[in-house]
N, C-alpha and C positions, 0 to 999 in steps of 0.2 A: 395463545398463538390466534391471530387474528382470523379469521374466514381467508379460503382458498382465493387466488386471483385467477380469473380467468386467463384463457389463455389471448383472447384478447385484448387484456388489459396487457399481458406481457408483451403482446407485439406493438403497442402501442408508441410511436417512435421509433422502431426498429428496422424491420425487414418493408415494413409498408410504406412505401413511396409515391412520387408522383405519380396520380392518376390510376393509382391504385393496384400497380403492378406489384409483385411479390417474386423478387427473385428467386430463382430455384436452384438445383444442385449441379446446372450445366452454366451460371452465371459466366457472360465475358468481359473481358476488357470493355467491349464495345457496349455491353449493358449497363457496366458500370458508369461509363463515361456518361452516361445520358440522367442518370439518378440524381437526387437530391438529398444532399447532406446539410443537414443542419439549417434546411431551408432554399439553399442555394446547390448550383451544377459542383460536382467534384473538380476540382482543380489546384494549381500548387498554389492560390490564393485560397483556398478552399478547401484544404486537404482531411482523408481519414486520418483521425487520430490514433497512431499506436505509438505514440509516444510519452506518456504524462503517466501510463500504469491506471487511468480510470475505466469506469463502469459504463461500457459504449451502451448501455441500456439504460443509463439516467436514476433518478430517485423513481423510486416503488410507487406504482401511481397510485396506492393507498397514501400513502406518506406526502406525495404529492397536494393531494385532495384535503390533508390534514394542515399541509405547510398555506395552502392558497387560505383556506378559513381563517389559518391563526393571523393573518395579515391582516384581518378586519378587526383585529382586536390590538393590534400591533402598538397603537398610541396611547394605550392604555400598560403600565409597571404589571409583570408578574414574576412573584417571587417563591411560588411553589412548583412550578414545573420542574424545575433544574432539582428538586426532590424528589418527583415524581420517575423522571429518567434515572436518577441515580438506584431509588428501589427495583428498577426494570433490570437494570446492569448487575443489581448485586444478588439479585433472584438467578438471573442467567448463567454466571460466575461463581456462585458458592462462597462470595465474602462479603465482609460487614462493608455498609452503607459509608462507616466512617475512616474505610480505604479506600476510598473514589474519591477522586475530582475531578468534573465534567468542565471543559473549556471550550475552547474555540479551535478545534483542532487538536492533535496530537503536537501541533508545531508549539502551541504554545507553552505546553508541557516540555519539549525538546530544549526549548529555551531555556523555560525555568530551569529543568535539573543541569542544563549547560552553564546556566548561571552561576548556580551553586559549586557547580565543580569549579570554576573557576575563580570565584572568588577564597576560597580555600586555598589557591594557590597548587602546586604541586603539577601533576602530570594526568592526561586523561590519554586513556590506551584504547585505540580502535583498529581494528580489520583495516584494508586497504586492498582494494575501494571497497566504499561503505556508503549510505545513505549520509548527507556532509551537515546536514542542519544544526545539529547538537555541536558539530566542532566547532561549525562558527560561533556560535553563541560562547563555549567555552572558552576558543580562544579571544573572544573580545572582553571577556571577564578575566583574564591574567591567566588562562593556561596554559602550559606548554602540551601541545599534540603531539602523541606517540603513535605512529600508524605502524600495523602490523601485517606484511602481505599476505592474501590467499593463501591455500597451501595449492599444489602442481594441480589438486583436480579441482580447484576453485571454490572448494567449503572455506569456511572459519575455522582456520588452524587454531583451536585450542592452546596446543602443547605449544605453540611459540608463542601466542599471548600470554600465557603462565611463565612464560620465562622473562618476558619484557615487564613485566611489575615489579618495582623497586620500593623501597621506602617513602618515592615520591608520589606513587600512584597514589591521587585521591579517586577516580571514576574509572571505570571501563563500560564503555558501549558495546553493545550486541545488537544487529540488526537481523530478526530472527522471522521469516526468511530473510535472508538479506536483500540487497538493492543496490545496485545494477544486476548483480547475480544473484538469480532466484532458489540459493541453496538454502538448507536447512543446518541447524544441529542437534545431532541426536539427545534426545532427550533427558538419559540418565548421565553422561557427559556434562550437559549442558548444566543441569542440576547439582552435579558435583562440583563443578566450577562455581556454580554463584554463591554455593555455602562455603565453599573454603576462601574464596578472595571477598564477599561482604563485609568477611572480619578484620578487613583491611581496606577497604575503598566501597564507594557506591557502583552499583550493577546496574546500569539501564541497560533494558532490554524492550526493543523496538518492535511489535507484533501488528506493526501495519496490515500485514497482509496473511495474518493466521489464519484466518475463515478458508481463506483459498486451499490452505495444505488438504491433502490426501493421503497421508504417510503415517503410519502404526508409532514410528521411532521420532516421530515429533509431540512436543506437549509445549502448551504455555507455560510459566513460571509464574503467575498468578498465585496460586497456590502456597509460595511461599513469603508474599509479601506480610501477612498476618502479623507474622512472627521476628521479622528483620528487618529492623529501619533503613538499610542499606542496601535493601534491593526494590527497583522501580519498574513496573511494567506499564509501556504504554501501549495504548489503541487507538484505530482511529476510524468515523464513520466516512469515510472520504475515497474509501476503495469500495469495497463491496456494496455500502449504500449508496455511493453516488453523491456524497454530500462535499465534493471537494471543491466548490467554492460556496456551500453555505457554513462549513468550518462547524462541527462537532468532534470533540475527542475525550479522551478521557487519560487519566492517569491513577493505576494501584499501587499502593505502597501503605506501609505503617502510617496509622493514625499519625504518630508525629511529624512524619516525612512529607503527608499531606498538608499538614499545618506549616511546613517550611516550604513548600511547593504553592499552595495557595498565596502565598506572597507576591510571587508573579504573576498571579492571574489578571487578564484584562478584564473581564466582564464583560467583554463584547459578545458573547454567545446568545442569537436574539432568540425569544420567544417562539417564532415559528420556526428557527432549526429545531430547536431542543423539543417543540412537539412534535415537530417530523421523525425525528429521531426515535421519539418513544412508539411510534407508531411500526416505524421501519425495522427495529429491534426486537419485536415481538412478532415479524413475521416471518416465519422460517420456510415457509413455499419458497418466496420470493428469492431467500438465501439460495435455496438449494437450487432453481432456476439459473441463476446467475454462473452460480459454479458449474453445474451442466454444462450450460454452454461454455464458459470458460476454457472446461478440458476438451470440446468438442473443439475449439479453435487450435488451441496447444497440438492437438493431432493433426489438425491439418498441417499446421507448421513442420512439426516433426518427419509425416512425411516425405517432405521436401527437402527436409536437412538430410533424411536416411538417402534421397533419392538422387540429392547433388553431394553426397558425400560432406557435407558441412558438420565437422565437433560443435556438439551443443551442450548446455547445463542442462541437466532434466530440471523442470521446472516446477515450484512450488507456491508459485503466486500466479498473477493474471500479465504476465510479459515472460517472455523468453530473452536467451544469451548466446549469442551462436558464433562461430566463429566464421565470418565471410571468405578468408584466405585473402582476402583486399582490403584497400584503407576503409574504416566505416564509415568517413564521410564523404569519401566517393559513393558507398554504398546509397546513403541520407539521400546526397543531392539529387541521385540519379531517380529515387524512386518517388522522392516529390516531385519530379516533372510528370508523370505521371499521378499524381495526389494524394500522396501515400504521403506521413510525414514519420519517420521514424527515431527511436531515441539519437541521442547527441554519442558524438566517441567517449567513451571514458578512460582514463589513463589508468595503468599503462599500457592495456590491451585495445590497439590501435587497430586493429583486424576483427576487435569483436564487435556486433550489434546486439541493442537491446530493441526488442520489438515489443510493444505491448499488444495484449489481445485485444481484438474488436471483435464483432459479430462473426458465426462462421461466414457468412457471404461474403463478407467484406475480406477474412483472409483467404479465401479461394481467390478472391481478382490481384489481391497481392501476390499469390502464387502462381499465378496467369504471369502477372509483370514482371514477378523476379525472375522467371523462366526465360522468359522473351529478352531479357536487359542482361542476365548474368548463367544462365543455364547453359 
């Protein structure tokens, strides 16, 4: 673990605003309207981003320092840093280095697994709604996509997915926690499902948000990959590490499967990105800070939902999903007028809205605006 960050480090680029003003618990819409967001006043043209499940605190300051320094060497080739990052991840996850592929975000391996499944023909099964990256790739490479609606409580329905499997099934995709619905799959049920159906098809578990989960009923499936060529676990640095536009991600799989996935690797992950990720993944203090702030922001939203009697899904990620009891597009458009950008509508739940967690003081501004406009 690297040394502890100071509170001052953590607050760089967060609550500290133009003129040194720090918003307190009594922040008002008038206060928020006058502060700066990404260097400019909050407005519909420059909104607070509560839409793409980003880390509002950005890249760990220690990692950012390493990235900046690395750019001084970016004109030279470096063929060893990928191995250093792989070693760090292998030790963290207790899996062999040969079971890890590093790429440009998890999107690179979502594309690769989708391509492998599509080229083999047959059907890919996925819950609905869920993250669509792998589905687009599989469809582009020839797969037939079978979607299985989530259960009445909006969790992924493993029993329904089990019934959807046929002799034509070549791949099953599970996003856990799911997105846009931040539900999780109970670990024992998921492991049983993976072991059963990996005998028939490739199982791809997308764990983009797994660091945020605080629930004993959840577990990564990374421990299954060493002995099973048909199970792939995907991770990303885009969320908790704030590398959304820096691009670092991982595939965990049996060495034979890793070799197949590597055929699709673009090789575009940069030396500064790999250096920064190596630092960021070793800093547990920063991770805890971000997760603690995330749950502080979630609780602010839960309180508002309870006060306004708005149903919501208990969140296991850095976003919520709730029933606004009105058209989601109407909510999105109205909040944008006050400089708040929330998620787009997701079929088939036209009245449900996804809100990514921002900083707690920004969530308080959202609550004030929401109650004013919809309360």
